Backbone and ligand atoms as CSV (ligand in chain L), in Angstrom:
chain,resi,resn,atom,element,x,y,z
A,1,MET,N,N,1.982,109.027,-29.717
A,1,MET,CA,C,3.333,109.526,-29.411
A,1,MET,C,C,3.440,110.940,-30.047
A,2,ALA,N,N,4.090,111.840,-29.251
A,2,ALA,CA,C,4.258,113.237,-29.751
A,2,ALA,C,C,5.227,113.273,-30.899
A,3,LYS,N,N,4.917,114.122,-31.852
A,3,LYS,CA,C,5.838,114.278,-32.998
A,3,LYS,C,C,7.127,114.987,-32.531
A,4,LYS,N,N,8.202,114.560,-33.160
A,4,LYS,CA,C,9.519,115.173,-32.770
A,4,LYS,C,C,10.044,115.898,-34.051
A,5,PHE,N,N,10.736,117.053,-33.838
A,5,PHE,CA,C,11.241,117.832,-34.971
A,5,PHE,C,C,12.716,118.040,-34.808
A,6,ASN,N,N,13.447,118.006,-35.927
A,6,ASN,CA,C,14.892,118.237,-35.856
A,6,ASN,C,C,15.144,119.746,-35.845
A,7,THR,N,N,16.439,120.120,-35.758
A,7,THR,CA,C,16.765,121.537,-35.659
A,7,THR,C,C,16.409,122.364,-36.923
A,8,MET,N,N,16.144,121.645,-38.021
A,8,MET,CA,C,15.745,122.356,-39.244
A,8,MET,C,C,14.224,122.501,-39.296
A,9,GLY,N,N,13.551,121.955,-38.274
A,9,GLY,CA,C,12.050,122.093,-38.246
A,9,GLY,C,C,11.367,120.989,-38.969
A,10,SER,N,N,12.049,119.943,-39.415
A,10,SER,CA,C,11.389,118.835,-40.123
A,10,SER,C,C,10.970,117.742,-39.086
A,11,GLU,N,N,9.805,117.181,-39.370
A,11,GLU,CA,C,9.347,116.078,-38.483
A,11,GLU,C,C,10.336,114.907,-38.607
A,12,VAL,N,N,10.622,114.318,-37.501
A,12,VAL,CA,C,11.656,113.232,-37.405
A,12,VAL,C,C,10.987,111.833,-37.394
A,13,GLN,N,N,11.620,110.924,-38.123
A,13,GLN,CA,C,11.124,109.544,-38.168
A,13,GLN,C,C,11.243,108.919,-36.772
A,14,GLU,N,N,10.301,108.127,-36.417
A,14,GLU,CA,C,10.312,107.442,-35.127
A,14,GLU,C,C,11.571,106.571,-35.026
A,15,GLY,N,N,12.243,106.648,-33.880
A,15,GLY,CA,C,13.460,105.869,-33.626
A,15,GLY,C,C,14.732,106.571,-34.102
A,16,PHE,N,N,14.610,107.796,-34.690
A,16,PHE,CA,C,15.767,108.519,-35.132
A,16,PHE,C,C,15.878,109.856,-34.345
A,17,VAL,N,N,17.056,110.394,-34.354
A,17,VAL,CA,C,17.299,111.652,-33.654
A,17,VAL,C,C,16.968,112.845,-34.581
A,18,CYS,N,N,17.354,112.726,-35.873
A,18,CYS,CA,C,17.138,113.889,-36.772
A,18,CYS,C,C,16.711,113.555,-38.197
A,19,LYS,N,N,16.511,112.252,-38.474
A,19,LYS,CA,C,16.199,111.873,-39.843
A,19,LYS,C,C,14.761,112.299,-40.170
A,20,PRO,N,N,14.622,113.195,-41.197
A,20,PRO,CA,C,13.293,113.672,-41.500
A,20,PRO,C,C,12.366,112.623,-42.106
A,21,VAL,N,N,11.067,112.748,-41.813
A,21,VAL,CA,C,10.064,111.841,-42.423
A,21,VAL,C,C,10.055,112.074,-43.945
A,22,VAL,N,N,10.058,113.349,-44.290
A,22,VAL,CA,C,10.049,113.711,-45.705
A,22,VAL,C,C,11.266,114.639,-45.960
A,23,ARG,N,N,12.077,114.223,-46.889
A,23,ARG,CA,C,13.261,115.059,-47.196
A,23,ARG,C,C,12.776,116.287,-47.960
A,24,ASP,N,N,13.168,117.437,-47.427
A,24,ASP,CA,C,12.831,118.759,-48.023
A,24,ASP,C,C,14.129,119.367,-48.524
A,25,ASN,N,N,14.231,119.452,-49.839
A,25,ASN,CA,C,15.502,119.963,-50.397
A,25,ASN,C,C,15.755,121.438,-50.051
A,26,ASN,N,N,14.695,122.116,-49.571
A,26,ASN,CA,C,14.918,123.500,-49.123
A,26,ASN,C,C,15.482,123.583,-47.731
A,27,LYS,N,N,15.597,122.384,-47.112
A,27,LYS,CA,C,16.158,122.332,-45.745
A,27,LYS,C,C,17.292,121.291,-45.732
A,28,PRO,N,N,18.277,121.483,-46.567
A,28,PRO,CA,C,19.349,120.469,-46.619
A,28,PRO,C,C,20.155,120.498,-45.337
A,29,ILE,N,N,20.015,119.457,-44.580
A,29,ILE,CA,C,20.632,119.378,-43.243
A,29,ILE,C,C,22.150,119.543,-43.305
A,30,MET,N,N,22.773,119.155,-44.430
A,30,MET,CA,C,24.240,119.198,-44.476
A,30,MET,C,C,24.728,120.545,-45.136
A,31,TYR,N,N,23.816,121.406,-45.544
A,31,TYR,CA,C,24.278,122.637,-46.140
A,31,TYR,C,C,24.560,123.680,-45.083
A,32,TYR,N,N,25.667,124.322,-45.141
A,32,TYR,CA,C,25.951,125.406,-44.185
A,32,TYR,C,C,27.042,126.273,-44.806
A,33,LYS,N,N,27.047,127.531,-44.387
A,33,LYS,CA,C,28.121,128.429,-44.758
A,33,LYS,C,C,29.231,128.396,-43.704
A,34,SER,N,N,28.776,128.361,-42.434
A,34,SER,CA,C,29.734,128.329,-41.297
A,34,SER,C,C,29.346,127.211,-40.375
A,35,HIS,N,N,30.384,126.645,-39.769
A,35,HIS,CA,C,30.130,125.528,-38.849
A,35,HIS,C,C,30.812,125.790,-37.534
A,36,ILE,N,N,30.072,125.773,-36.490
A,36,ILE,CA,C,30.614,126.005,-35.148
A,36,ILE,C,C,30.587,124.684,-34.408
A,37,PHE,N,N,31.738,124.251,-33.953
A,37,PHE,CA,C,31.841,123.005,-33.115
A,37,PHE,C,C,31.952,123.460,-31.648
A,38,THR,N,N,31.047,123.016,-30.847
A,38,THR,CA,C,31.141,123.365,-29.426
A,38,THR,C,C,31.477,122.105,-28.647
A,39,CYS,N,N,32.206,122.332,-27.552
A,39,CYS,CA,C,32.642,121.204,-26.774
A,39,CYS,C,C,31.669,120.961,-25.575
A,40,SER,N,N,31.266,119.744,-25.442
A,40,SER,CA,C,30.477,119.355,-24.270
A,40,SER,C,C,31.173,118.287,-23.456
A,41,GLY,N,N,32.467,118.354,-23.518
A,41,GLY,CA,C,33.298,117.466,-22.660
A,41,GLY,C,C,33.102,117.903,-21.225
A,42,GLU,N,N,33.586,117.114,-20.345
A,42,GLU,CA,C,33.311,117.350,-18.900
A,42,GLU,C,C,33.684,118.723,-18.428
A,43,ARG,N,N,34.913,119.175,-18.730
A,43,ARG,CA,C,35.364,120.490,-18.197
A,43,ARG,C,C,34.661,121.646,-18.864
A,44,CYS,N,N,34.402,121.541,-20.146
A,44,CYS,CA,C,33.682,122.650,-20.863
A,44,CYS,C,C,32.240,122.710,-20.351
A,45,LYS,N,N,31.665,121.567,-20.150
A,45,LYS,CA,C,30.258,121.524,-19.642
A,45,LYS,C,C,30.214,122.182,-18.252
A,46,LYS,N,N,31.192,121.926,-17.460
A,46,LYS,CA,C,31.268,122.521,-16.127
A,46,LYS,C,C,31.350,124.038,-16.249
A,47,ALA,N,N,32.100,124.517,-17.219
A,47,ALA,CA,C,32.243,126.004,-17.433
A,47,ALA,C,C,30.865,126.561,-17.836
A,48,HIS,N,N,30.150,125.916,-18.709
A,48,HIS,CA,C,28.859,126.350,-19.160
A,48,HIS,C,C,27.810,126.201,-18.059
A,49,ARG,N,N,28.028,125.281,-17.166
A,49,ARG,CA,C,27.086,124.969,-16.065
A,49,ARG,C,C,25.730,124.531,-16.657
A,50,THR,N,N,25.723,123.884,-17.800
A,50,THR,CA,C,24.542,123.312,-18.375
A,50,THR,C,C,24.890,122.279,-19.407
A,51,ASP,N,N,23.964,121.375,-19.613
A,51,ASP,CA,C,24.103,120.397,-20.734
A,51,ASP,C,C,23.508,120.956,-22.002
A,52,GLU,N,N,22.868,122.077,-21.849
A,52,GLU,CA,C,21.998,122.619,-22.931
A,52,GLU,C,C,22.674,123.713,-23.790
A,53,PHE,N,N,23.988,123.926,-23.635
A,53,PHE,CA,C,24.613,125.050,-24.353
A,53,PHE,C,C,24.416,124.970,-25.858
A,54,PRO,N,N,24.668,123.835,-26.527
A,54,PRO,CA,C,24.490,123.816,-27.990
A,54,PRO,C,C,23.032,124.140,-28.399
A,55,LYS,N,N,22.114,123.698,-27.555
A,55,LYS,CA,C,20.670,123.976,-27.830
A,55,LYS,C,C,20.490,125.489,-27.757
A,56,ARG,N,N,21.060,126.113,-26.704
A,56,ARG,CA,C,20.909,127.577,-26.541
A,56,ARG,C,C,21.498,128.337,-27.726
A,57,LEU,N,N,22.689,127.863,-28.180
A,57,LEU,CA,C,23.353,128.490,-29.322
A,57,LEU,C,C,22.496,128.369,-30.571
A,58,ARG,N,N,21.934,127.182,-30.797
A,58,ARG,CA,C,21.034,126.962,-31.930
A,58,ARG,C,C,19.845,127.897,-31.853
A,59,GLN,N,N,19.295,128.088,-30.655
A,59,GLN,CA,C,18.152,129.006,-30.476
A,59,GLN,C,C,18.528,130.453,-30.838
A,60,MET,N,N,19.723,130.854,-30.410
A,60,MET,CA,C,20.158,132.209,-30.732
A,60,MET,C,C,20.314,132.364,-32.243
A,61,ILE,N,N,20.870,131.316,-32.872
A,61,ILE,CA,C,20.995,131.346,-34.331
A,61,ILE,C,C,19.671,131.464,-35.032
A,62,LYS,N,N,18.708,130.724,-34.523
A,62,LYS,CA,C,17.332,130.801,-35.051
A,62,LYS,C,C,16.798,132.259,-34.945
A,63,GLU,N,N,17.070,132.875,-33.815
A,63,GLU,CA,C,16.543,134.227,-33.618
A,63,GLU,C,C,17.148,135.198,-34.622
A,64,THR,N,N,18.299,134.872,-35.171
A,64,THR,CA,C,18.941,135.785,-36.187
A,64,THR,C,C,18.492,135.367,-37.574
A,65,GLY,N,N,17.806,134.208,-37.688
A,65,GLY,CA,C,17.338,133.735,-38.991
A,65,GLY,C,C,18.452,133.012,-39.745
A,66,LEU,N,N,19.596,132.774,-39.105
A,66,LEU,CA,C,20.713,132.160,-39.821
A,66,LEU,C,C,20.753,130.665,-39.624
A,67,ASN,N,N,19.696,130.071,-39.212
A,67,ASN,CA,C,19.574,128.640,-39.077
A,67,ASN,C,C,19.207,127.985,-40.412
A,68,THR,N,N,18.940,128.789,-41.411
A,68,THR,CA,C,18.518,128.262,-42.716
A,68,THR,C,C,18.982,129.271,-43.788
A,69,GLY,N,N,18.941,128.849,-45.038
A,69,GLY,CA,C,19.278,129.726,-46.116
A,69,GLY,C,C,20.767,129.663,-46.441
A,70,PRO,N,N,21.190,130.501,-47.411
A,70,PRO,CA,C,22.525,130.388,-47.962
A,70,PRO,C,C,23.644,130.720,-46.942
A,71,ASN,N,N,23.294,131.477,-45.890
A,71,ASN,CA,C,24.315,131.795,-44.904
A,71,ASN,C,C,24.156,130.974,-43.602
A,72,ARG,N,N,23.505,129.841,-43.759
A,72,ARG,CA,C,23.228,129.015,-42.567
A,72,ARG,C,C,24.451,128.718,-41.740
A,73,ILE,N,N,24.243,128.814,-40.432
A,73,ILE,CA,C,25.249,128.451,-39.473
A,73,ILE,C,C,24.877,127.125,-38.801
A,74,LYS,N,N,25.717,126.153,-38.949
A,74,LYS,CA,C,25.450,124.834,-38.365
A,74,LYS,C,C,26.237,124.694,-37.076
A,75,VAL,N,N,25.626,124.091,-36.065
A,75,VAL,CA,C,26.296,123.830,-34.796
A,75,VAL,C,C,26.401,122.341,-34.583
A,76,SER,N,N,27.580,121.858,-34.285
A,76,SER,CA,C,27.761,120.429,-33.923
A,76,SER,C,C,28.417,120.409,-32.555
A,77,ASP,N,N,27.928,119.529,-31.791
A,77,ASP,CA,C,28.411,119.340,-30.412
A,77,ASP,C,C,29.395,118.185,-30.433
A,78,VAL,N,N,30.545,118.406,-29.824
A,78,VAL,CA,C,31.543,117.332,-29.789
A,78,VAL,C,C,31.970,117.026,-28.352
A,79,ASN,N,N,32.662,115.939,-28.186
A,79,ASN,CA,C,33.191,115.690,-26.887
A,79,ASN,C,C,34.516,116.412,-26.743
A,80,CYS,N,N,35.323,116.064,-25.825
A,80,CYS,CA,C,36.571,116.839,-25.491
A,80,CYS,C,C,37.482,117.013,-26.708
A,81,PHE,N,N,37.915,118.294,-26.926
A,81,PHE,CA,C,38.880,118.651,-27.982
A,81,PHE,C,C,40.314,118.391,-27.504
A,82,GLY,N,N,40.460,118.131,-26.227
A,82,GLY,CA,C,41.816,118.029,-25.677
A,82,GLY,C,C,42.423,119.367,-25.416
A,83,ALA,N,N,41.571,120.401,-25.274
A,83,ALA,CA,C,42.040,121.724,-24.989
A,83,ALA,C,C,41.313,122.273,-23.748
A,84,CYS,N,N,41.130,121.361,-22.817
A,84,CYS,CA,C,40.270,121.625,-21.647
A,84,CYS,C,C,40.674,122.867,-20.855
A,85,ARG,N,N,41.917,123.197,-20.774
A,85,ARG,CA,C,42.314,124.320,-19.959
A,85,ARG,C,C,41.842,125.660,-20.519
A,86,PHE,N,N,41.373,125.637,-21.803
A,86,PHE,CA,C,40.860,126.856,-22.427
A,86,PHE,C,C,39.313,126.898,-22.330
A,87,GLY,N,N,38.741,125.886,-21.708
A,87,GLY,CA,C,37.278,125.750,-21.697
A,87,GLY,C,C,36.504,126.918,-21.158
A,88,ALA,N,N,35.344,127.083,-21.698
A,88,ALA,CA,C,34.689,126.285,-22.699
A,88,ALA,C,C,35.172,126.656,-24.097
A,89,VAL,N,N,35.377,125.649,-24.930
A,89,VAL,CA,C,36.067,125.846,-26.220
A,89,VAL,C,C,35.051,125.648,-27.388
A,90,ALA,N,N,35.275,126.413,-28.434
A,90,ALA,CA,C,34.550,126.182,-29.709
A,90,ALA,C,C,35.550,126.369,-30.851
A,91,ASN,N,N,35.301,125.718,-31.970
A,91,ASN,CA,C,36.074,126.088,-33.125
A,91,ASN,C,C,35.121,126.338,-34.290
A,92,PHE,N,N,35.589,127.194,-35.212
A,92,PHE,CA,C,34.781,127.703,-36.314
A,92,PHE,C,C,35.409,127.265,-37.636
A,93,TYR,N,N,34.556,126.814,-38.529
A,93,TYR,CA,C,34.996,126.502,-39.869
A,93,TYR,C,C,34.041,127.124,-40.875
A,94,VAL,N,N,34.585,127.444,-42.020
A,94,VAL,CA,C,33.788,127.970,-43.136
A,94,VAL,C,C,33.720,126.884,-44.191
A,95,ASN,N,N,32.585,126.744,-44.785
A,95,ASN,CA,C,32.425,125.808,-45.884
A,95,ASN,C,C,33.170,126.322,-47.101
A,96,THR,N,N,34.358,125.822,-47.308
A,96,THR,CA,C,35.210,126.346,-48.343
A,96,THR,C,C,34.764,125.897,-49.758
A,97,LYS,N,N,33.761,125.025,-49.804
A,97,LYS,CA,C,33.265,124.640,-51.115
A,97,LYS,C,C,32.356,125.715,-51.706
A,98,GLY,N,N,31.925,126.673,-50.880
A,98,GLY,CA,C,31.133,127.779,-51.382
A,98,GLY,C,C,32.066,128.766,-52.054
A,99,SER,N,N,31.899,129.004,-53.356
A,99,SER,CA,C,32.876,129.822,-54.097
A,99,SER,C,C,32.943,131.243,-53.546
A,100,SER,N,N,31.863,131.738,-52.955
A,100,SER,CA,C,31.924,133.110,-52.460
A,100,SER,C,C,32.203,133.181,-50.964
A,101,ASN,N,N,32.509,131.992,-50.370
A,101,ASN,CA,C,32.763,131.999,-48.914
A,101,ASN,C,C,34.206,132.352,-48.631
A,102,SER,N,N,34.323,133.428,-47.829
A,102,SER,CA,C,35.654,133.871,-47.446
A,102,SER,C,C,36.205,132.915,-46.375
A,103,ILE,N,N,37.489,132.654,-46.402
A,103,ILE,CA,C,38.022,131.739,-45.402
A,103,ILE,C,C,38.565,132.501,-44.191
A,104,ILE,N,N,38.219,133.774,-44.117
A,104,ILE,CA,C,38.744,134.633,-43.050
A,104,ILE,C,C,38.421,134.072,-41.643
A,105,ASN,N,N,37.311,133.384,-41.487
A,105,ASN,CA,C,36.917,132.849,-40.191
A,105,ASN,C,C,37.142,131.341,-40.118
A,106,ASN,N,N,38.032,130.841,-40.911
A,106,ASN,CA,C,38.214,129.385,-40.972
A,106,ASN,C,C,39.252,128.907,-39.948
A,107,ALA,N,N,38.979,127.754,-39.339
A,107,ALA,CA,C,39.898,127.114,-38.443
A,107,ALA,C,C,40.284,127.986,-37.237
A,108,LEU,N,N,39.315,128.672,-36.648
A,108,LEU,CA,C,39.553,129.518,-35.467
A,108,LEU,C,C,39.200,128.746,-34.229
A,109,TRP,N,N,40.090,128.753,-33.300
A,109,TRP,CA,C,39.828,128.131,-32.020
A,109,TRP,C,C,39.575,129.239,-31.005
A,110,ILE,N,N,38.460,129.165,-30.338
A,110,ILE,CA,C,38.044,130.264,-29.446
A,110,ILE,C,C,37.793,129.685,-28.061
A,111,LYS,N,N,38.269,130.428,-27.039
A,111,LYS,CA,C,38.199,129.920,-25.702
A,111,LYS,C,C,37.279,130.729,-24.804
A,112,LYS,N,N,36.960,130.152,-23.641
A,112,LYS,CA,C,36.127,130.794,-22.618
A,112,LYS,C,C,34.795,131.309,-23.209
A,113,ILE,N,N,34.241,130.538,-24.074
A,113,ILE,CA,C,32.983,130.981,-24.750
A,113,ILE,C,C,31.815,131.072,-23.794
A,114,HIS,N,N,31.941,130.420,-22.637
A,114,HIS,CA,C,30.837,130.510,-21.635
A,114,HIS,C,C,30.689,131.916,-21.088
A,115,ARG,N,N,31.700,132.772,-21.358
A,115,ARG,CA,C,31.651,134.182,-20.820
A,115,ARG,C,C,31.004,135.119,-21.899
A,116,PHE,N,N,30.761,134.604,-23.082
A,116,PHE,CA,C,30.226,135.487,-24.172
A,116,PHE,C,C,28.756,135.812,-23.851
A,117,THR,N,N,28.414,137.085,-24.093
A,117,THR,CA,C,27.030,137.491,-23.959
A,117,THR,C,C,26.257,137.106,-25.209
A,118,GLU,N,N,24.979,137.191,-25.109
A,118,GLU,CA,C,24.131,136.856,-26.258
A,118,GLU,C,C,24.380,137.877,-27.374
A,119,ASP,N,N,24.588,139.144,-27.025
A,119,ASP,CA,C,24.887,140.166,-28.050
A,119,ASP,C,C,26.230,139.845,-28.777
A,120,LYS,N,N,27.134,139.381,-28.022
A,120,LYS,CA,C,28.460,139.024,-28.631
A,120,LYS,C,C,28.238,137.830,-29.612
A,121,TRP,N,N,27.501,136.854,-29.175
A,121,TRP,CA,C,27.207,135.734,-30.092
A,121,TRP,C,C,26.549,136.158,-31.342
A,122,LYS,N,N,25.526,137.012,-31.163
A,122,LYS,CA,C,24.747,137.437,-32.358
A,122,LYS,C,C,25.658,138.254,-33.286
A,123,GLY,N,N,26.541,139.078,-32.707
A,123,GLY,CA,C,27.498,139.817,-33.542
A,123,GLY,C,C,28.388,138.867,-34.319
A,124,ILE,N,N,28.793,137.806,-33.706
A,124,ILE,CA,C,29.629,136.792,-34.330
A,124,ILE,C,C,28.823,136.159,-35.492
A,125,PHE,N,N,27.577,135.840,-35.225
A,125,PHE,CA,C,26.743,135.199,-36.278
A,125,PHE,C,C,26.598,136.099,-37.482
A,126,TYR,N,N,26.337,137.393,-37.244
A,126,TYR,CA,C,26.178,138.318,-38.357
A,126,TYR,C,C,27.485,138.469,-39.114
A,127,ALA,N,N,28.619,138.487,-38.394
A,127,ALA,CA,C,29.928,138.604,-39.095
A,127,ALA,C,C,30.130,137.370,-39.952
A,128,LEU,N,N,29.806,136.167,-39.413
A,128,LEU,CA,C,29.957,134.943,-40.214
A,128,LEU,C,C,29.081,135.022,-41.432
A,129,SER,N,N,27.874,135.453,-41.282
A,129,SER,CA,C,26.902,135.584,-42.370
A,129,SER,C,C,27.392,136.504,-43.437
A,130,ASN,N,N,27.979,137.654,-43.042
A,130,ASN,CA,C,28.421,138.672,-43.971
A,130,ASN,C,C,29.819,138.364,-44.599
A,131,GLY,N,N,30.460,137.335,-44.006
A,131,GLY,CA,C,31.882,137.050,-44.441
A,131,GLY,C,C,32.852,138.059,-43.880
A,132,ASP,N,N,32.447,138.764,-42.805
A,132,ASP,CA,C,33.396,139.700,-42.131
A,132,ASP,C,C,34.149,138.895,-41.105
A,133,SER,N,N,35.306,139.438,-40.707
A,133,SER,CA,C,36.076,138.771,-39.663
A,133,SER,C,C,35.319,138.793,-38.366
A,134,ILE,N,N,35.218,137.675,-37.671
A,134,ILE,CA,C,34.591,137.681,-36.370
A,134,ILE,C,C,35.499,138.361,-35.313
A,135,ASP,N,N,36.711,138.678,-35.736
A,135,ASP,CA,C,37.610,139.381,-34.780
A,135,ASP,C,C,37.071,140.677,-34.283
A,136,LYS,N,N,36.211,141.340,-35.061
A,136,LYS,CA,C,35.655,142.584,-34.617
A,136,LYS,C,C,34.763,142.402,-33.403
A,137,MET,N,N,34.351,141.141,-33.165
A,137,MET,CA,C,33.522,140.860,-32.015
A,137,MET,C,C,34.323,140.232,-30.852
A,138,LEU,N,N,35.593,139.892,-31.144
A,138,LEU,CA,C,36.410,139.232,-30.162
A,138,LEU,C,C,37.612,140.045,-29.683
A,139,GLU,N,N,38.148,139.657,-28.579
A,139,GLU,CA,C,39.366,140.290,-28.127
A,139,GLU,C,C,40.503,139.276,-28.312
A,140,ALA,N,N,41.719,139.753,-28.324
A,140,ALA,CA,C,42.843,138.864,-28.552
A,140,ALA,C,C,42.845,137.697,-27.577
A,141,LYS,N,N,42.431,137.974,-26.333
A,141,LYS,CA,C,42.402,136.922,-25.320
A,141,LYS,C,C,41.384,135.841,-25.589
A,142,ASP,N,N,40.456,136.031,-26.518
A,142,ASP,CA,C,39.470,135.049,-26.802
A,142,ASP,C,C,39.983,133.904,-27.707
A,143,HIS,N,N,41.140,134.196,-28.367
A,143,HIS,CA,C,41.695,133.200,-29.320
A,143,HIS,C,C,42.641,132.202,-28.598
A,144,ILE,N,N,42.606,130.991,-29.064
A,144,ILE,CA,C,43.646,130.016,-28.649
A,144,ILE,C,C,44.671,130.080,-29.784
A,145,GLU,N,N,45.886,130.487,-29.445
A,145,GLU,CA,C,46.916,130.601,-30.472
A,145,GLU,C,C,47.302,129.186,-30.931
A,146,MET,N,N,47.264,128.977,-32.251
A,146,MET,CA,C,47.575,127.628,-32.759
A,146,MET,C,C,49.000,127.703,-33.318
A,147,ALA,N,N,49.714,126.606,-33.028
A,147,ALA,CA,C,51.080,126.502,-33.536
A,147,ALA,C,C,51.008,125.803,-34.911
A,148,THR,N,N,51.876,126.188,-35.836
A,148,THR,CA,C,51.940,125.481,-37.095
A,148,THR,C,C,53.407,125.084,-37.360
A,149,PHE,N,N,53.574,124.248,-38.357
A,149,PHE,CA,C,54.934,123.808,-38.679
A,149,PHE,C,C,55.507,124.559,-39.875
A,150,ASP,N,N,55.011,125.754,-40.137
A,150,ASP,CA,C,55.523,126.511,-41.304
A,150,ASP,C,C,57.009,126.812,-41.145
L,1,FES,S1,S,36.301,119.241,-22.083
L,1,FES,FE1,FE,36.192,120.711,-23.643
L,1,FES,S2,S,38.234,120.613,-24.529
L,1,FES,FE2,FE,38.220,119.092,-23.032
C-alpha cells in the first residue's frame, strides 16, 4: 500500500486521514498563527467549480513557505456557513494566544473568494504572516459586513 502524507508532510497511520505515524514536535498540526476557514457547502463549491479548492489554497500556502513555522497559516474546510448568498465564503481568525499576534485580521468574513487571483491570495498570506491588515489586498466589496449588538 502506498504511503500517505498529511498536509504537514508527515506519514499518516493506516486507516487515518492525518494522524502521523511519528509525532514530530517541529510539525505541530495544531499550531498556527492564522486560520482560514473555507466553505465547501453546495453553493460555495458551485462558485469554485471544484471540490479541490482547500487543497489548492494549501498548495499556494506551501509555495509561500507559510505552511509551517511560527507564522503558519492553517486551512480548515467546513460545510455551509449559512452565508450562501455571499459564496464562495471564507473567514479568517488569528491565534490570539500568540502574545505577538495582532488581532487586526481576526473574525473577518470574506465573500466571493472564488474570484481572487493567486497573487491576491499570496498577498493575503504575506499580510497575515507579517501581522499587516489584509485590507490592503482587499476591496470594501470583498467584506461581508457583520452586525453586532454593541
Ligand atoms: S454553501 Fe457556503 S455558506 Fe452556504
